[in-house]
C-alpha positions in Angstrom: 92.2 114.1 82.0 89.4 116.0 83.8 85.9 114.5 83.6 83.2 116.1 85.7 84.3 115.7 89.4 87.1 113.3 88.5 90.7 114.0 87.4 93.1 111.3 86.3 96.8 112.1 86.3 99.5 109.8 85.0 103.2 110.3 84.7 105.6 112.5 86.5 106.7 116.1 86.6 104.8 119.3 86.7 101.7 120.1 84.7 100.6 123.5 83.5 96.9 122.5 84.2 95.2 124.3 87.1 92.1 122.9 88.6 89.9 125.4 90.4 87.7 124.0 93.2 84.5 125.7 94.3 85.2 125.1 98.0 88.0 123.7 100.2 88.4 120.0 99.8 91.0 117.3 99.6 92.8 117.5 96.2 92.7 113.7 95.9 91.2 110.7 97.8 93.6 108.0 96.7 96.6 107.3 94.5 98.2 104.2 93.1 101.8 103.8 92.1 102.3 102.0 88.8 105.3 99.7 88.5 106.7 97.7 85.7 108.7 94.6 86.9 110.9 92.7 84.6 110.9 89.1 86.0 114.1 88.2 84.1 116.0 91.1 85.6 114.9 90.2 89.1 115.8 86.5 88.7 119.2 87.4 87.3 119.8 89.8 90.2 119.0 87.1 92.8 121.0 84.5 90.9 124.1 86.8 90.6 123.9 87.6 94.3 124.0 83.9 95.1 120.6 84.1 96.9 119.0 80.8 98.0 115.6 79.9 96.7 112.7 81.2 98.8 110.4 84.1 99.3 111.8 87.6 99.6 110.0 90.9 100.5 111.0 94.5 100.5 109.5 98.0 101.0 109.8 101.0 98.8 109.3 104.4 100.5 108.1 107.2 98.2 106.7 110.7 98.3 103.8 112.1 96.3 104.0 115.9 96.0 101.2 118.3 95.1 100.8 122.0 95.1 97.8 124.1 95.6 97.0 127.8 95.9 95.3 129.5 98.8 94.8 133.3 98.9 97.3 133.7 96.1 100.1 131.7 97.8 101.4 128.4 96.5 101.5 125.7 99.1 103.4 122.4 98.6 102.4 119.2 100.4 104.3 116.0 100.6 102.4 112.7 101.1 104.7 110.0 102.3 103.8 106.4 101.6 105.3 102.9 101.5 104.8 100.0 99.2 105.6 96.5 100.4 106.0 93.7 97.9 106.9 90.0 98.0 108.7 88.0 95.3 
């Protein structure tokens, strides 16, 4: 959804929407991964593994990819990020 100077993108894959900027600028200032966690599945996985009660943490590494055009050439950037969580 494009609203004035803001664009909100949700989902994955490639869109056929092209946003034309009037001058060079960063294509986005921030992004936020959206996760759905099923507590029952997590509890079952820890129980099945014989894990002891306690606090556990982990890190997910992921890459956000975006394309832009400059002087008629498509350029692809990869922004690498990490998300650390505790359960």
